[in-house]
C-alpha positions in Angstrom: 8.5 -52.1 -55.7 6.8 -50.0 -58.2 8.2 -50.5 -62.1 10.6 -48.2 -64.3 7.6 -47.4 -66.9 8.8 -44.7 -69.4 11.2 -42.1 -70.2 10.9 -39.7 -73.1 13.6 -38.0 -74.7 12.6 -34.3 -75.9 15.6 -32.6 -77.6 13.9 -30.5 -80.2 14.9 -27.5 -78.2 18.1 -29.1 -76.8 17.5 -30.5 -73.2 16.1 -33.5 -71.8 12.7 -33.8 -69.8 12.3 -37.0 -67.4 8.8 -37.8 -67.6 8.5 -40.4 -64.9 10.7 -42.5 -62.7 11.5 -45.4 -60.4 8.6 -43.9 -57.7 8.1 -45.6 -54.6 5.6 -44.3 -52.0 5.8 -46.9 -49.3 8.0 -46.2 -46.0 10.3 -49.4 -44.9 10.3 -48.4 -41.4 13.5 -51.1 -40.5 15.2 -49.3 -43.4 14.4 -46.3 -42.0 16.1 -47.4 -38.6 19.3 -48.6 -40.3 20.2 -45.5 -41.7 19.4 -43.7 -38.2 21.4 -46.1 -36.8 24.4 -45.7 -40.0 23.9 -42.0 -38.6 24.0 -41.8 -34.9 27.3 -40.0 -34.6 25.7 -37.2 -36.5 22.3 -37.1 -33.8 24.5 -37.7 -31.6 26.7 -35.0 -32.1 23.6 -32.7 -32.8 22.3 -33.7 -29.5 25.1 -32.8 -27.5 25.3 -29.5 -29.3 21.4 -28.5 -28.7 22.0 -29.9 -24.7 25.4 -28.0 -24.4 23.5 -24.7 -25.8 20.4 -25.5 -23.3 23.0 -26.1 -20.6 24.7 -22.7 -20.6 21.6 -21.1 -21.1 20.2 -22.9 -18.0 22.8 -22.2 -15.7 23.7 -18.5 -17.3 20.6 -17.0 -17.4 19.3 -14.6 -14.7 17.2 -16.4 -11.9 13.7 -15.4 -10.8 12.3 -16.0 -7.4 8.5 -15.2 -5.8 8.4 -14.6 -2.0 4.8 -14.7 -0.9 3.4 -14.1 2.5 -0.5 -13.8 3.7 -1.7 -10.7 6.0 -4.8 -10.5 7.9 -6.2 -7.9 10.3 -3.5 -7.4 13.6 -4.3 -8.6 16.9 -5.3 -5.9 19.8 -1.4 -6.8 20.9 -0.2 -5.4 17.8 -1.6 -1.8 18.3 -2.3 -1.9 22.5 -0.4 1.6 23.0 -2.3 3.0 20.0 -5.8 1.9 21.1 -5.1 2.8 24.7 -4.1 6.2 23.1 -7.8 6.5 21.5 -9.7 5.1 24.7 -8.2 8.1 26.5 -9.5 10.7 24.0 -12.6 8.7 23.8 -13.1 9.3 27.2 -12.9 12.9 26.8 -14.6 13.2 23.6 -17.4 10.7 23.6 -16.0 9.3 20.5 -16.2 4.9 20.6 -13.1 3.5 21.1 -13.7 0.2 19.7 -10.9 -1.9 18.7 -12.3 -4.3 16.2 -13.1 -1.1 14.5 -9.9 0.5 14.7 -8.0 -2.9 13.6 -10.3 -2.8 10.7 -10.1 0.9 9.9 -6.2 0.8 10.2 -6.1 -2.7 8.0 -8.4 -1.1 5.0 -5.7 2.2 5.0 -2.9 -0.3 5.3 -4.1 -2.2 2.4 -5.5 0.8 0.0 -1.9 2.4 0.5 -0.2 -0.6 -0.5 -1.7 -1.7 -3.8 -1.2 2.1 -5.2 1.0 2.1 -8.0 2.0 5.5 -7.0 3.1 3.9 -3.8 4.9 1.3 -5.5 7.1 3.2 -7.7 8.5 5.4 -5.3 9.3 2.7 -3.3 10.9 0.3 -5.7 12.5 3.4 -7.4 14.6 3.8 -5.1 15.8 0.4 -4.1 19.3 -0.8 -4.6 17.7 -3.7 -6.1 16.1 -1.4 -8.6 18.9 0.9 -9.4 21.4 -1.8 -10.1 19.0 -3.7 -12.4 18.1 -0.4 -14.5 21.8 1.4 -14.3 22.7 0.9 -18.1 19.0 1.4 -19.6 17.8 4.4 -21.0 14.8 6.4 -19.5 12.6 4.8 -21.7 13.8 1.4 -21.1 13.6 1.8 -17.4 10.3 3.6 -17.6 8.8 0.2 -19.2 10.8 -2.2 -16.8 9.8 -0.2 -13.7 5.9 -0.5 -14.9 6.4 -4.2 -15.3 8.1 -4.6 -12.0 4.9 -2.6 -10.5 2.1 -4.6 -12.1 3.3 -8.5 -11.9 7.0 -8.2 -9.2 4.7 -6.2 -6.9 1.6 -7.8 -6.4 -1.1 -7.5 -3.4 -3.7 -9.9 -4.1 -7.2 -9.9 -2.5 -8.8 -13.0 -0.8 -9.3 -15.8 -2.9 -13.1 -17.2 -1.9 -12.6 -20.2 -4.2 -9.6 -21.4 -2.5 -11.1 -20.3 0.9 -8.3 -17.9 1.4 -9.4 -15.0 4.3 -6.5 -13.1 3.5 -4.5 -10.7 1.6 -1.3 -12.2 -0.5 1.8 -9.9 -1.0 4.4 -11.5 -3.7 7.4 -10.1 -4.5 9.8 -11.1 -7.6 13.7 -11.1 -7.8 16.7 -12.4 -8.9 17.3 -14.1 -5.9 15.1 -15.4 -2.9 16.9 -13.6 -0.2 16.4 -9.9 -2.6 12.6 -10.5 -2.9 12.1 -11.3 0.6 14.1 -8.2 1.5 12.0 -6.2 -1.1 9.1 -7.7 0.6 9.9 -7.1 4.4 10.4 -3.8 4.0 7.5 -2.6 1.6 5.1 -3.9 3.9 7.2 -2.2 7.0 7.0 1.1 5.1 3.9 1.2 4.3 3.0 0.4 8.0 5.0 3.5 8.9 3.4 5.6 6.5 -0.3 4.7 7.7 0.7 4.9 11.3 2.0 8.7 10.3 -0.9 9.6 8.1 -3.2 8.2 10.8 -1.5 10.3 13.7 -1.2 13.6 11.8 -5.2 13.3 11.5 -5.4 12.4 15.0 -3.2 15.3 16.1 -5.5 17.2 13.7 -8.7 16.3 15.6 -7.2 16.3 19.0 -5.7 20.2 18.5 -9.2 21.1 17.3 -10.6 19.8 20.1 -8.6 21.5 22.8 -8.8 24.8 20.7 -12.5 24.4 20.9 -12.7 23.6 24.4 -10.1 26.6 25.3 -12.0 29.1 23.5 -15.6 28.1 25.6 -13.6 28.6 28.6 -12.3 32.0 27.1 -15.6 33.1 26.4 -17.0 31.6 30.0 -14.6 34.1 31.1 -14.9 37.2 28.9 -18.9 36.8 30.1 -18.2 37.2 33.2 -15.5 39.7 33.3 -17.7 41.9 30.4 -20.9 41.3 33.7 -18.7 42.3 36.4 -17.1 45.7 34.8 -20.8 46.3 34.0 -22.0 45.8 37.3 -18.9 48.1 39.0 -20.0 51.1 36.4 -23.4 50.8 37.2 -22.7 51.1 40.7 -20.2 53.8 40.6 -23.1 55.8 38.3 -25.1 55.0 40.9 -22.7 55.9 44.1 -22.2 59.3 41.9 -25.8 59.9 42.0 -26.6 59.3 46.0 -23.1 61.4 46.8 -24.7 64.3 44.9 -28.2 63.7 46.2 -26.7 63.3 49.5 -28.3 60.3 51.2 -25.6 58.3 53.2 -27.7 55.5 54.1 -29.8 53.0 52.5 -32.9 54.4 54.0 -35.5 56.9 54.2 -38.0 58.9 56.0 -41.3 58.0 55.6 -44.7 59.9 56.4 -46.1 57.2 57.9 -44.0 55.1 59.9 -40.5 56.2 61.1 -38.2 54.4 58.0 -38.8 52.6 54.9 -35.9 50.0 53.8 -35.5 50.4 50.0 -35.8 46.8 48.0 -32.2 46.4 46.4 -33.9 44.4 43.4 -35.4 48.3 42.6 -33.1 48.9 40.0 -34.8 52.3 38.9 -34.3 54.3 42.3 -30.8 52.1 43.3 -29.3 55.4 44.5 -31.3 55.6 47.6 -29.2 53.0 49.0 -27.2 55.3 50.2 -23.3 56.3 50.0 -22.4 54.2 52.8 -23.6 50.6 50.8 -23.1 51.5 47.8 -19.2 52.1 48.5 -19.3 48.7 50.3 -20.6 46.9 47.6 -18.1 48.2 44.9 -15.5 47.5 47.0 -16.6 44.2 48.0 -16.9 43.3 43.7 -13.8 44.6 43.0 -12.3 42.5 45.8 -14.0 38.9 45.7 -12.9 36.9 42.8 -15.0 36.0 40.0 -17.1 32.6 40.5 -17.1 30.4 37.6 -20.0 28.1 36.5 -19.0 24.1 37.0 -18.7 24.2 33.5 -15.6 26.2 33.1 -14.0 23.7 35.6 -15.0 20.9 33.4 -13.6 22.4 30.4 -10.3 23.0 32.0 -10.2 19.7 33.3 -10.5 17.9 30.0 -8.1 20.1 28.6 -5.8 19.3 31.3 -6.7 15.3 29.9 -6.3 16.4 26.3 -3.0 17.9 26.4 -0.7 15.7 27.4 -1.8 13.0 24.2 -0.4 15.5 21.8 3.0 14.7 23.5 2.7 10.9 23.4 4.0 9.1 20.6 2.8 5.6 19.8 3.7 2.9 17.4 1.4 0.1 16.1 1.7 -2.8 13.7 -1.7 -2.5 11.4 -1.4 -6.0 9.9 -0.7 -9.4 11.1 1.5 -11.8 9.1 -0.6 -15.4 8.3 2.6 -16.4 6.4 6.0 -15.0 7.3 8.0 -13.8 4.5 10.3 -16.7 3.7 8.0 -19.6 4.4 7.2 -19.5 0.8 9.8 -19.4 -1.8 9.1 -20.6 -5.1 11.8 -20.4 -8.5 10.3 -19.0 -11.5 13.1 -19.6 -14.2 15.0 -21.0 -15.3 13.9 -24.5 -14.8 17.2 -26.6 -15.5 16.0 -29.3 -15.7 13.0 -28.9 -18.1 15.3 -26.8 -20.2 17.8 -29.7 -20.4 15.2 -32.0 -21.1 14.4 -29.6 -23.7 17.6 -29.6 -25.2 18.2 -32.9 -25.3 14.7 -33.6 -27.2 15.1 -30.5 -29.2 18.7 -31.9 -30.5 17.8 -35.6 -31.1 15.1 -33.8 -33.2 17.5 -31.7 -35.1 19.8 -34.7 -35.5 17.1 -37.2 -37.2 16.0 -34.3 -39.4 19.4 -33.4 -40.6 19.9 -37.1 -41.4 16.5 -37.8 -43.3 16.7 -34.7 -44.9 20.6 -35.2 -46.1 19.4 -38.9 -47.1 16.3 -37.5 -49.0 18.3 -35.3 -50.5 20.9 -37.8 -51.9 18.2 -40.5 -53.0 16.8 -37.2 -55.0 20.0 -37.1 -56.7 20.9 -40.5 -57.1 17.7 -41.2 -59.1 18.1 -38.3 -61.0 21.4 -39.3 -62.2 20.2 -42.9 -63.0 17.2 -41.3 -65.1 19.8 -39.3 -67.2 21.9 -42.4 -67.5 19.3 -44.6 -68.5 17.8 -42.0 -71.1 21.1 -41.4 -73.0 
């Protein structure tokens, strides 16, 4: 303990100045502990109050739960009807219908649509959970809340190569595990249905285009054959008219060297010399006989008969597969009640001890100042 050294009174301006006093730079731990023990009631009261406030927050604050699911490529059994439709189309079109390629394409479309912010916003905006949470918010606050929910509350993460997880992770956060699970399952199913609708629309468009192309080819064949028949009939009728005017009844004529000479049927220049009887029979036969179509015509007809029923078929498919189903992974993000209570106790103890030390310091300072002034006087 240092001794009292000097006190000087300066009264020329009517006030006192204490130059130095009883200083003590050493801290007696036992004395400090005794002081805290004497004020234990205050410390306990402060600790109780902070713990009570922390407990009230822990048990009344909004909860936040996260549900995760792992997804990957679907198995053939999950899109077998769709695969059979594509294979039926392949048998006519010649386009390969490899099951692995189809599964990869469907799953890629699923992921591409699922991570779209527009799809997330469109889905979340229509859910009962979001409507309830943003009911009393102004448009700006609602937009901010929705953006936050879109970025962090509904997340699709790519495979984690560091953790050797070869699948995508879908996670949803909400105020209860049941709500989070429903939001996740409904979103995944919504994207699945939209992918199938989009793929079905594209498939039907290609199918209709292929059918129309084959019908056009068939019509071209019909038009060509009918046009040829009309041309033949016109030519024969003109030739018949010529033969009638020339008075040629039969398809042969007298020759100077021999009795008769037959006209070659391939001679188109003097075809009228075949005679009226032959030309009339040819015209009648041509009119009455059916048109003979080439093999390609009937092949097109068969392909159309195979393709058109596909337009009426409706198929469903699951374009993903769960590696970890929703509900298997559930985590409570906040509030962590035990941690909050422990922090409340620690904070209360620190505030209680701090209040005791501050009040004791103030009291000691005032007491020393009073003693110093009294000694000078």
